[in-house]
PLY file of the C-alpha trace (Angstrom):
ply
format ascii 1.0
element vertex 444
property float x
property float y
property float z
element edge 443
property int vertex1
property int vertex2
end_header
71.85 111.80 86.30
74.24 111.17 89.24
77.08 110.75 86.72
76.23 114.13 85.14
75.91 115.82 88.55
79.39 114.49 89.49
80.89 115.73 86.30
79.51 119.26 86.95
80.85 119.06 90.45
84.25 118.07 89.22
84.27 120.98 86.78
83.99 123.52 89.57
86.51 121.65 91.71
89.25 122.72 89.21
90.13 126.32 89.73
91.54 126.97 86.24
88.69 125.32 84.36
86.17 127.11 86.55
87.74 130.51 85.90
87.91 129.86 82.11
84.16 128.89 82.03
83.09 131.97 83.96
85.33 134.20 81.86
83.83 132.68 78.63
80.23 133.21 79.89
80.97 136.81 80.81
82.24 137.59 77.41
79.26 135.81 75.73
76.95 137.99 77.91
78.65 141.08 76.46
78.09 139.66 72.92
74.35 139.26 73.62
74.18 142.78 75.11
75.67 144.42 72.07
73.06 142.64 69.80
70.35 144.86 71.48
71.95 148.22 71.39
70.65 150.12 68.38
73.04 152.48 66.70
72.33 156.23 67.15
69.96 158.00 64.75
67.51 155.12 64.18
63.71 155.43 64.95
63.42 152.32 67.15
59.64 152.20 66.87
59.59 152.35 63.15
62.49 149.87 62.98
60.47 147.38 65.09
57.48 147.90 62.89
59.40 147.38 59.69
60.83 144.11 60.90
57.74 142.66 62.65
56.44 140.79 59.65
59.83 140.22 58.17
60.18 136.53 56.95
63.01 134.40 58.12
63.05 132.61 54.84
65.42 135.08 53.33
69.15 135.49 53.09
68.91 138.41 55.54
66.84 136.20 57.83
69.61 133.60 57.85
72.21 136.28 58.39
70.25 137.60 61.31
70.04 134.15 62.76
73.87 133.85 62.83
74.12 137.30 64.62
71.45 136.50 67.09
68.88 139.10 65.85
71.38 141.95 65.86
71.00 142.62 62.25
67.16 143.42 62.33
67.85 145.50 65.46
70.39 147.59 63.61
72.61 147.03 66.69
76.31 147.77 67.17
77.09 144.07 66.50
74.75 143.96 63.52
77.52 142.55 61.31
78.46 139.92 63.83
81.73 138.04 63.21
80.91 137.28 59.62
83.46 139.83 58.10
86.17 138.16 60.06
85.19 134.82 58.63
84.97 136.15 55.17
88.53 137.62 55.53
89.78 134.37 56.78
88.30 132.54 53.75
89.94 135.01 51.33
93.32 134.64 52.97
93.11 130.81 52.95
92.06 130.81 49.28
94.91 133.13 48.54
97.23 130.61 50.26
96.22 127.89 47.79
97.09 129.98 44.66
99.56 132.73 45.69
103.26 131.79 46.62
103.59 134.65 49.02
100.73 133.30 51.22
101.95 129.73 50.80
105.20 130.72 52.09
103.58 132.41 55.03
101.69 129.20 55.86
104.98 127.29 55.93
106.80 129.77 58.22
105.41 128.37 61.44
104.63 130.78 64.30
105.86 133.88 62.51
103.93 133.14 59.40
100.78 132.51 61.40
101.10 135.87 63.08
101.59 137.58 59.73
98.51 135.84 58.35
96.49 136.79 61.48
97.51 140.35 61.01
96.50 140.40 57.40
93.20 138.65 58.26
92.46 141.44 60.72
93.19 144.17 58.01
90.91 142.34 55.68
88.23 142.21 58.41
88.25 146.03 58.74
87.85 146.48 55.02
85.03 144.01 54.69
83.28 145.29 57.77
83.38 148.88 56.52
81.94 147.88 53.13
79.25 145.81 54.64
78.53 148.50 57.21
78.19 150.97 54.33
75.69 148.70 52.75
73.64 148.31 55.92
73.38 152.09 56.13
71.88 152.23 52.66
69.47 149.44 53.49
68.37 151.26 56.54
67.86 154.55 54.75
65.66 152.73 52.18
63.73 150.80 54.85
60.50 152.69 55.54
57.05 152.28 57.02
54.17 154.00 55.22
56.76 156.05 53.42
58.68 157.19 56.49
62.28 156.04 56.68
63.53 154.36 59.83
66.38 156.89 59.61
64.73 160.28 60.04
65.47 162.82 57.16
67.07 165.21 59.65
69.57 162.56 60.55
70.45 161.28 57.05
73.66 162.59 55.61
77.38 161.91 55.29
78.09 162.36 58.98
75.41 159.80 60.02
76.68 157.31 57.35
80.29 157.69 58.34
79.63 157.29 62.02
77.30 154.38 61.47
80.04 152.60 59.36
82.54 153.29 62.08
80.24 151.87 64.77
79.54 148.73 62.75
83.16 148.16 61.88
84.26 148.78 65.54
81.46 146.34 66.64
82.96 143.59 64.47
86.53 144.33 65.51
85.47 144.24 69.12
83.59 140.86 68.59
86.83 139.47 66.82
88.82 140.56 69.94
86.38 138.84 72.25
86.51 135.67 70.23
90.33 135.77 70.59
90.02 136.24 74.38
87.70 133.30 74.63
90.11 131.15 72.62
93.21 132.22 74.61
91.80 132.65 78.20
88.36 130.82 77.93
87.48 127.37 77.04
88.54 127.82 73.28
86.65 127.95 70.06
85.95 131.70 70.61
84.63 132.65 67.10
82.56 129.41 66.86
81.05 130.14 70.34
80.01 133.61 69.44
78.09 132.27 66.34
76.78 129.44 68.52
75.31 131.75 71.25
73.67 133.89 68.47
71.90 130.90 67.07
70.88 129.50 70.44
69.32 132.91 71.21
66.76 132.43 68.46
65.74 128.96 69.73
62.97 130.10 71.99
61.43 132.26 69.22
61.50 129.27 66.90
59.66 127.14 69.51
57.07 129.96 70.13
56.37 130.12 66.37
55.47 126.44 66.28
53.34 126.79 69.49
51.41 129.64 68.01
50.65 127.54 64.92
49.34 124.73 67.14
47.28 127.06 69.41
45.82 128.73 66.40
44.82 125.42 64.90
46.95 126.01 61.82
48.84 122.74 62.61
47.86 119.63 64.46
49.80 118.21 67.33
50.42 114.94 65.47
52.00 116.68 62.54
54.19 118.72 64.92
55.25 115.44 66.56
56.20 114.06 63.25
58.21 117.12 62.35
60.07 117.02 65.59
60.86 113.33 65.14
62.12 114.11 61.71
64.37 116.85 63.19
65.73 114.46 65.83
66.71 112.08 63.00
68.57 114.92 61.30
70.27 115.69 64.66
71.42 112.07 64.87
72.70 112.27 61.25
74.61 115.34 62.06
76.29 113.85 65.04
77.25 110.76 63.03
78.80 112.92 60.32
80.54 115.09 62.90
81.98 112.25 64.98
82.16 109.38 62.50
85.78 108.03 61.82
87.58 105.38 59.74
90.53 103.92 61.72
93.67 102.92 59.88
95.92 100.44 61.70
99.60 101.35 62.04
102.22 98.80 63.10
105.32 99.93 64.97
108.35 97.65 64.72
110.26 96.67 67.82
113.35 98.80 68.62
115.73 98.05 71.46
117.65 101.12 72.82
119.78 100.14 75.69
117.56 98.11 77.99
114.36 99.53 76.77
112.08 98.07 74.08
110.08 100.52 71.95
107.31 99.71 69.40
105.97 96.24 68.68
102.41 97.54 69.08
99.42 98.51 66.74
98.01 101.92 66.94
95.30 103.61 64.82
95.02 106.75 62.87
91.41 108.06 63.20
90.33 109.65 59.86
87.07 111.68 60.30
84.33 111.50 57.93
84.00 115.23 58.26
87.64 116.50 58.90
86.53 120.04 57.92
83.84 120.24 60.63
81.37 123.16 60.08
83.85 125.35 58.24
82.68 124.41 54.74
79.13 125.61 55.66
80.44 128.85 57.11
82.71 129.39 54.05
79.97 128.67 51.49
77.42 130.83 53.44
79.77 133.81 53.56
80.23 133.69 49.73
76.50 133.36 49.23
75.86 136.61 51.10
77.84 138.40 48.38
74.92 139.04 45.82
72.76 140.35 48.57
75.54 142.55 49.96
76.23 144.06 46.57
72.41 144.77 46.12
72.50 146.88 49.27
74.76 149.39 47.48
72.48 149.52 44.41
68.95 148.85 45.56
67.40 150.49 42.48
69.53 148.75 39.85
67.18 146.56 37.88
69.87 144.06 36.63
71.15 143.39 40.22
67.65 143.05 41.54
66.82 140.41 38.89
70.18 138.77 39.37
69.72 138.60 43.18
66.39 136.82 42.65
68.31 133.80 41.57
70.01 133.81 44.98
67.07 134.10 47.19
67.15 131.69 50.04
64.34 129.47 48.74
65.55 129.64 45.08
66.63 126.34 43.41
69.63 128.20 41.96
70.69 129.14 45.46
70.31 125.56 46.76
72.36 124.07 43.79
75.15 126.58 44.02
75.20 126.42 47.82
75.44 122.61 47.83
78.25 122.57 45.26
80.28 125.12 47.08
79.97 123.14 50.36
81.25 120.00 48.65
84.16 122.06 47.28
84.99 123.72 50.60
84.74 120.42 52.38
87.63 118.98 50.20
89.42 122.36 50.23
89.43 122.69 54.11
90.27 119.01 54.56
93.29 119.44 52.42
94.41 122.32 54.60
93.62 120.66 57.93
95.02 117.12 57.14
98.12 116.55 55.10
98.63 112.81 54.37
102.31 113.42 53.38
103.14 114.84 56.80
101.45 111.92 58.46
103.26 109.40 56.35
106.64 111.09 56.97
106.08 111.12 60.73
105.12 107.49 60.75
108.27 106.60 58.71
110.49 108.64 61.09
108.92 106.75 64.09
109.34 103.28 62.50
105.66 102.90 61.82
103.93 101.46 58.72
100.54 100.35 57.63
100.46 96.58 57.03
100.71 95.76 53.32
101.68 99.24 52.36
105.16 100.57 51.73
106.30 103.52 53.94
106.72 106.93 52.37
104.91 107.91 49.15
102.68 104.74 48.98
101.53 105.28 52.51
100.78 108.96 51.76
98.74 107.94 48.65
96.93 105.24 50.60
95.81 107.63 53.33
94.79 110.32 50.70
92.73 107.70 48.82
90.76 106.69 51.98
90.37 110.28 53.04
88.95 111.27 49.60
86.44 108.36 49.66
85.09 109.01 53.18
85.04 112.80 52.59
82.65 112.57 49.53
79.62 111.12 51.50
80.40 113.44 54.37
80.34 116.49 52.10
77.23 115.44 50.30
75.40 115.00 53.61
76.59 118.46 54.76
75.13 119.92 51.55
71.91 118.16 52.01
71.47 119.27 55.62
72.43 122.75 54.71
69.74 123.22 51.84
67.08 121.29 53.68
65.36 124.35 55.34
64.71 125.81 51.93
62.53 122.79 51.06
61.06 122.26 54.58
59.80 125.79 54.54
57.53 124.84 51.68
55.88 122.26 53.83
54.34 124.84 56.23
57.28 124.83 58.78
58.08 128.35 59.97
61.24 129.83 58.77
62.99 130.22 62.14
62.16 126.64 63.09
63.37 125.16 59.80
66.57 127.14 59.89
67.29 126.10 63.54
66.58 122.42 63.21
67.18 121.69 59.59
70.28 123.22 58.19
73.47 125.35 58.67
72.58 126.47 62.29
71.95 123.01 63.42
75.34 121.79 62.11
77.08 124.72 63.85
75.28 124.15 67.09
75.96 120.48 67.21
79.57 120.79 66.01
80.50 123.64 68.44
78.71 122.05 71.29
80.63 118.76 70.85
83.93 120.61 70.37
83.32 122.61 73.59
82.44 119.36 75.46
85.71 117.83 74.15
87.67 120.97 75.51
86.15 120.49 78.93
86.67 116.75 78.84
90.36 117.20 78.14
90.78 119.47 81.17
88.93 116.89 83.38
90.90 113.91 82.02
94.24 115.73 82.56
93.29 115.81 86.25
91.94 112.24 86.32
88.26 113.19 86.43
85.60 111.56 84.38
84.09 113.69 81.76
80.70 114.18 80.08
81.62 111.83 77.17
83.71 109.06 78.91
80.91 106.61 79.44
78.62 107.62 76.59
78.47 106.70 72.92
80.56 109.54 71.90
84.27 109.32 72.92
86.57 112.30 73.28
88.94 112.66 70.34
92.37 111.41 71.20
0 1
1 2
2 3
3 4
4 5
5 6
6 7
7 8
8 9
9 10
10 11
11 12
12 13
13 14
14 15
15 16
16 17
17 18
18 19
19 20
20 21
21 22
22 23
23 24
24 25
25 26
26 27
27 28
28 29
29 30
30 31
31 32
32 33
33 34
34 35
35 36
36 37
37 38
38 39
39 40
40 41
41 42
42 43
43 44
44 45
45 46
46 47
47 48
48 49
49 50
50 51
51 52
52 53
53 54
54 55
55 56
56 57
57 58
58 59
59 60
60 61
61 62
62 63
63 64
64 65
65 66
66 67
67 68
68 69
69 70
70 71
71 72
72 73
73 74
74 75
75 76
76 77
77 78
78 79
79 80
80 81
81 82
82 83
83 84
84 85
85 86
86 87
87 88
88 89
89 90
90 91
91 92
92 93
93 94
94 95
95 96
96 97
97 98
98 99
99 100
100 101
101 102
102 103
103 104
104 105
105 106
106 107
107 108
108 109
109 110
110 111
111 112
112 113
113 114
114 115
115 116
116 117
117 118
118 119
119 120
120 121
121 122
122 123
123 124
124 125
125 126
126 127
127 128
128 129
129 130
130 131
131 132
132 133
133 134
134 135
135 136
136 137
137 138
138 139
139 140
140 141
141 142
142 143
143 144
144 145
145 146
146 147
147 148
148 149
149 150
150 151
151 152
152 153
153 154
154 155
155 156
156 157
157 158
158 159
159 160
160 161
161 162
162 163
163 164
164 165
165 166
166 167
167 168
168 169
169 170
170 171
171 172
172 173
173 174
174 175
175 176
176 177
177 178
178 179
179 180
180 181
181 182
182 183
183 184
184 185
185 186
186 187
187 188
188 189
189 190
190 191
191 192
192 193
193 194
194 195
195 196
196 197
197 198
198 199
199 200
200 201
201 202
202 203
203 204
204 205
205 206
206 207
207 208
208 209
209 210
210 211
211 212
212 213
213 214
214 215
215 216
216 217
217 218
218 219
219 220
220 221
221 222
222 223
223 224
224 225
225 226
226 227
227 228
228 229
229 230
230 231
231 232
232 233
233 234
234 235
235 236
236 237
237 238
238 239
239 240
240 241
241 242
242 243
243 244
244 245
245 246
246 247
247 248
248 249
249 250
250 251
251 252
252 253
253 254
254 255
255 256
256 257
257 258
258 259
259 260
260 261
261 262
262 263
263 264
264 265
265 266
266 267
267 268
268 269
269 270
270 271
271 272
272 273
273 274
274 275
275 276
276 277
277 278
278 279
279 280
280 281
281 282
282 283
283 284
284 285
285 286
286 287
287 288
288 289
289 290
290 291
291 292
292 293
293 294
294 295
295 296
296 297
297 298
298 299
299 300
300 301
301 302
302 303
303 304
304 305
305 306
306 307
307 308
308 309
309 310
310 311
311 312
312 313
313 314
314 315
315 316
316 317
317 318
318 319
319 320
320 321
321 322
322 323
323 324
324 325
325 326
326 327
327 328
328 329
329 330
330 331
331 332
332 333
333 334
334 335
335 336
336 337
337 338
338 339
339 340
340 341
341 342
342 343
343 344
344 345
345 346
346 347
347 348
348 349
349 350
350 351
351 352
352 353
353 354
354 355
355 356
356 357
357 358
358 359
359 360
360 361
361 362
362 363
363 364
364 365
365 366
366 367
367 368
368 369
369 370
370 371
371 372
372 373
373 374
374 375
375 376
376 377
377 378
378 379
379 380
380 381
381 382
382 383
383 384
384 385
385 386
386 387
387 388
388 389
389 390
390 391
391 392
392 393
393 394
394 395
395 396
396 397
397 398
398 399
399 400
400 401
401 402
402 403
403 404
404 405
405 406
406 407
407 408
408 409
409 410
410 411
411 412
412 413
413 414
414 415
415 416
416 417
417 418
418 419
419 420
420 421
421 422
422 423
423 424
424 425
425 426
426 427
427 428
428 429
429 430
430 431
431 432
432 433
433 434
434 435
435 436
436 437
437 438
438 439
439 440
440 441
441 442
442 443
């Protein structure tokens, strides 16, 4: 406890770090305020009545979890940051198949700026389409035959203004995320999703407490469930932080009077190089059927088709798991290039014992990365689809989603990355960080 207290004290001794943390917290407060400001023209009382008994075991319930309740509030931030993520996915997928985008990815800083600009344009288009779908859903949401959008309000002008508000809300959140990344403690987009999920945590605990107080569930069963969730958290941390180290020998070189090399260093290959991005990528695509259905709520074919992609549907779980495995390999290939690592090692006079420098080194690293990524991707998939099965055991939807799937992976991953960011600031100024003496070491 004394160690933790000293660490917090050290954080506030560093002026720059203190300013970054305060700035980040201030912007996150704005994000949460926007999740509770309902767009104009909505009957708030009817809206609250229509969502009172809404189950969390749906795709919309999961979406609402990501945006911290803003979706069921019909708030100005109802779309959250998900359109931006969807646009990023599309641009990255195009970069794998279209030469123009591949060229942009190889042009360094200029190419990155162009890709960022295209991603923002894509965000506007996706947010506008999703906003339009939300307006249709709101018009068709009613309590005892009365729509939450009064008939006097419905019309082209309300739809247009609402779409503009939803789109502007997403763009503003995107800008807030960029500001947190540049002037805060980093991971701006991830932190926005993180704070939305954390906001639902007290409600998940209240749901479980209500079951115990009503006698629906015994305290012993609740303890067993919590213990099971703790094991899941431990597994998530293991996958998030697990590494396989490859030894690299650097030959001795004498330049003038100085001797370089002659030491062994290690390349840490993470079991989950892609982090939580495969989950977010796959989840964004799984929202597509429900999004299309918003535009055609009375189309019988789309209604039947969307049934297969309900949150608790076996088809949904299978497709979702396969997509997570695919995106784990896809994002790992983008984030870590064995050829570049092998070329840099060769230039610096380094080699893996028993492996020839150059192409063989690249193939060796790629082979190991492929092997350790497979169990990591499968574990990610299992954790992500777990809430759909846990819900059938009597666990409330919000509690299952928070502790047993996508949200848990995001919370743990973002929390650790944020601690590493703070750790790096402390270590640069010769202060001990949160993770220095613990089991989890800061990434080099």
